[in-house]
Structures are given as structure tokens and as C-alpha cells.
ZAKEPA-548566 format. One record per residue (C-alpha): x, y, z. Coordinates in steps of 0.02 Angstrom, whole numbers, padded with zeros to 5 digits, always signed. Each point is the difference from the previous one (the first is absolute). Layout:
XYZ
...
***
This chain:
+05402+06729+02743
+00145+00114+00041
-00110+00113+00107
-00017-00141+00128
+00178+00037+00053
-00079+00142+00099
-00083-00131+00113
+00172-00070+00040
+00066+00176+00030
-00147+00044+00115
+00026-00155+00107
+00188+00029+00014
-00024+00184+00040
-00121-00049+00140
+00132-00114+00076
+00127+00140-00017
-00120+00115+00094
-00015-00124+00142
+00190-00013+00015
+00021+00190-00008
-00125+00023+00140
+00087-00131+00108
+00175+00066-00039
-00048+00181+00035
-00002-00041+00186
+00189-00024-00004
+00064+00093-00153
-00023+00175-00069
-00088+00031-00164
+00166+00053-00078
+00081-00165+00050
-00145-00102-00070
+00008+00096-00164
+00189-00028-00010
-00010-00187+00032
-00148-00016-00119
+00102+00081-00138
+00162-00093+00032
-00084-00171+00006
-00098+00041-00158
+00160+00046-00091
+00085-00163+00050
-00153-00099-00055
-00001+00080-00173
+00189-00023-00021
-00020-00185+00041
-00144-00012-00124
+00104+00081-00137
+00145-00119+00031
-00120-00148-00010
-00109+00051-00147
+00110+00126-00089
-00033+00182-00036
+00086+00166+00023
-00019+00152+00112
+00053+00118-00138
-00145+00116-00037
-00046+00133-00127
-00116+00084+00125
+00107+00068+00144
-00110+00155+00019
-00159-00106+00007
+00077-00111+00135
+00059+00150+00100
-00170+00083-00004
-00095-00161+00033
+00119-00046+00142
-00012+00171+00083
-00189+00006-00002
-00016-00185+00043
+00116+00003+00150
-00091+00149+00077
-00165-00090-00024
+00072-00161+00074
+00074+00093+00148
-00167+00082+00037
-00092-00165-00018
+00116-00093+00119
-00022+00140+00127
-00189-00010-00018
+00002-00189+00022
+00091+00021+00165
-00132+00122+00063
-00165-00069-00069
-00093-00166-00010
+00070-00091-00151
-00165-00004-00097
-00023+00188+00024
+00177+00043-00056
-00015-00112-00152
-00171+00068-00049
+00059+00181+00009
+00156-00042-00101
-00107-00091-00129
-00088+00164-00040
+00129+00014-00140
-00121-00043-00144
-00114+00139+00062
+00148+00120+00006
+00051-00057-00176
-00175+00040-00064
+00008+00171+00085
+00171+00040-00073
-00052-00049-00176
-00165+00093+00013
+00089+00155+00063
+00125-00010-00143
-00140-00022-00127
-00091+00153+00067
+00157+00107-00005
+00030-00054-00179
-00176+00021-00071
-00088+00113+00127
-00158-00098-00037
-00133-00059+00119
+00050-00167+00075
-00115-00151+00001
-00093-00020+00163
+00025-00188+00018
+00188-00001+00039
-00020+00154+00110
-00136-00091+00097
+00112-00153+00017
+00142+00106+00070
-00117+00090+00121
-00069-00167+00054
+00175-00057+00043
+00028+00145+00119
-00169-00030+00080
+00063-00177+00032
+00157+00071+00082
-00106+00102+00121
-00105-00154+00040
+00157-00105+00026
+00088+00122+00116
-00136+00087+00099
-00068-00140+00111
+00161-00090+00040
+00153+00111-00016
+00078+00063+00162
+00078+00170+00026
+00175-00072-00009
-00041-00083-00167
-00053+00157-00095
+00176+00036-00064
+00019-00182-00052
-00163+00010-00098
+00053+00158-00091
+00170-00076-00038
-00083-00156-00071
-00109+00108-00113
+00155+00093-00060
+00090-00163-00034
-00144-00056-00110
+00008+00161-00100
+00187-00019-00032
-00025-00186-00038
-00122+00051-00137
+00137+00102-00084
+00123-00144+00022
-00121-00126-00078
-00023+00113-00151
+00189+00007-00020
+00015-00190+00017
-00128-00026-00139
+00086+00127-00112
+00169-00084+00023
-00077-00171-00033
-00080+00060-00162
+00170+00068-00052
+00074-00174+00021
+00088+00009+00169
-00006-00174+00082
-00075-00016+00173
+00159-00065+00084
+00093+00159-00050
-00139+00112+00065
-00001-00093+00165
+00191+00002+00016
+00020+00188-00020
-00147+00035+00114
+00076-00117+00131
+00167+00089-00018
-00086+00168+00029
-00084-00072+00156
+00165-00065+00068
+00090+00165-00026
-00143+00104+00071
-00019-00115+00150
+00185+00008+00043
+00004+00189-00018
-00160+00017+00102
+00071-00106+00141
+00164+00096+00004
-00092+00166-00008
-00108-00052+00147
+00157-00036+00100
+00076+00169-00048
-00157+00095+00051
-00024-00095+00163
+00180-00027+00055
-00042-00073+00170
+00034-00165+00085
-00184-00044-00018
+00007+00007-00190
+00076-00153-00083
+00040+00012-00186
-00018-00186-00032
-00089-00118+00117
+00076-00171+00028
-00068-00147-00098
-00069-00148+00095
-00082-00154-00077
-00173+00078+00004
+00056+00165-00074
+00106-00081-00136
-00145-00114-00049
-00122+00146-00012
+00120+00111-00099
+00042-00142-00120
-00185-00033-00025
-00032+00184-00034
+00137+00010-00131
-00043-00164-00087
-00189+00023-00005
+00014+00183-00051
+00117-00037-00146
-00101-00150-00059
-00164+00097+00017
+00070+00148-00095
+00058-00111-00142
-00172-00081-00009
-00085+00171+00004
+00115+00072-00134
-00032-00152-00110
-00188+00018+00023
+00002+00185-00047
+00119-00029-00147
-00086-00150-00080
-00175-00008+00073
-00162+00092-00028
+00021+00165+00093
-00182+00003+00060
+00003-00177+00068
+00174+00022+00074
-00046+00158+00095
-00159-00079+00067
+00084-00161+00058
+00113+00097+00119
-00151+00028+00113
+00008-00183+00048
+00145+00057+00109
-00125+00085+00116
-00082-00169+00029
+00167-00082+00038
+00051+00141+00119
-00168-00006+00090
+00024-00187+00023
+00173+00026+00079
-00071+00136+00113
-00129-00120+00070
+00114-00153+00012
+00155+00085+00074
-00055+00157+00092
-00185-00042+00026
-00043+00175-00062
-00184+00031-00031
-00047+00157-00097
-00165+00090+00025
-00137-00052-00122
+00005+00175-00076
+00186-00025-00035
-00036-00162-00092
-00134+00091-00100
+00128+00137-00038
+00121-00133-00065
-00138-00066-00113
-00039+00176-00063
+00185+00033-00037
+00014-00166-00091
-00154+00037-00108
+00059+00177-00037
+00171-00065-00051
-00080-00125-00119
-00110+00135-00077
+00141+00127-00014
+00112-00129-00085
-00139-00050-00119
-00037+00179-00056
+00184+00042-00009
+00036-00151-00111
-00149+00037-00112
+00054+00181-00021
+00177-00053-00045
-00063-00122-00131
-00107+00135-00079
+00148+00119-00004
+00127-00122-00073
+00010-00064-00179
-00049-00182-00025
+00178-00060-00027
+00056+00077+00164
-00142-00087+00092
+00041-00170-00074
+00183+00019+00046
-00046+00006+00184
***
């Protein structure tokens, strides 16, 4: 089943999160974004030379919009990972299915002005109750901004995922989507690093930190796992069942929690674990009701084409 590619993506994204958290001790978020993008571009170019393909696209506007939204979301997520326990940052970012349901419900209400069904609204509300449960017992004062940034990254990721699915349904192959997003990351990361130097033009601010063996290994791992995970995720959304694909991404929370315990020996409060479970359940419910609503709204031939 093509949706199972999301399991591969979730595992690779969890490894990427570990490497981002470790690398953030020595490199700025802008540097990590730049290296992630540059390595991803090289990986896709090598793949094209090996398997064939072309980077010519009929969707430059789609790539520009997807890249802009995606790189802001990624930047915010990397920042949140550096400030929060990995499982917490990942869980807040994985609120994206709940945000998707909220965006689509809001759009439906603006279009019809009719009373909305209570079930998806309850699922969305349940997700935010889970956020309160996750953050309240364990977040420190210096982590509040990181938590809000992680929530914002999930909202922007929701928009990016909707764009990825639309491009896939229009026939854009996953390697091309990944390449242009990686290129956007590389450009944004370089500009962000140079801008940081221009704003803080002091001897303490270094535009680019030197690469040692540890740093190079972490940055290579970030770029390779991110590009491979994004290809797997794009393939899952393009070819798989959208409901199953969206739900399988939550396995990433399990992977990230495992790394938290094994590497940093982090132990969340029991109420935080309950909050994670509530967010997971609300995401499953929101995705279910969203998919059912879409199927009812689409003609049968459009449903079968997905």
C-alpha cells in the first residue's frame, strides 16, 4: 500500500529531528536550513542522473508558493526543536491535520453560511484541549515561545501539505517537488545567515560556523533524511489513501518520544503524555470527518481518481 510510505517518512523525520536538536548547539537555525536545502538538492540531482527525469516544470507558481510557506514552517519547526523536548515539538507540529480540518471547515462555512456539523468541531476543540494538557504541566517559562512557534509551524505545514497533494494530483512527481522545496530552503538559509551577520555586525557573530567531523555528519544526516523523508511523504500523499496517510504520520510522535528517552532521558509529566494521546485521537477524528466530507462533496469519478 502506497500510504505505508508515510511510516518511512515518519521514521526518517524523527531521525532528522534528533540531528537538528544536536546540531542546534553549534549552528544557527538559518545555517541548518541552508545545509538541509543544499544537501537535498544534490541528492535529487544525483537521483535524476541515475534514474532519469527532468527538473522542467509547468507549475512554477505552485512551487514558489509551496516553497515559501514550507520554508517558513520548516524554519519555525527547527527553532522549536532546539528549544523544546523533541516529542513535544513534534507533537505540536503534527497538529497539521487538525489545522487542515479547521481551514476546510472555515472555508465551507464562508461559502455556504450553513451550520457546521458538531463532530469535526468537537475533534478540533479536543485537539486544543490536548495542547493545553501537553504544555501546562511541563513547559518552562523559557519554552513558551518555542511552543507557540511549534504550533505556528504546524498551521503552515497544513497549508503546505494541501499544496503538496494538489500538485501530486496534477501530476507533478515527488522528486521535483522535493528539489524545488530544497532549493527554496537553501536560498532562504543563506540569506538568513547573511542577514543575521548584517544585523549583528560584531566579532561575536559568525556568519558560518566551521565544520568539524561531528557537525558535518549531523548536517549531512539532516539533509539526506529530510530529502528522503519528504519524497516518501509526497509519494504517500500523491498515491496513497489520504485518510490512512494522514493518520500514519502520528507514528512519528512514537519515534520522537523513543529518541527523547534514549538520548536525552527526558521524561514528560503524565498529563503531557495524556495530552499527546488526546491530540493524536483528535487528529484521527478530524482527518476522518474531513475525508468523509470531501467524498460527499466530490463526484464519484473524482473520488476514484484519488
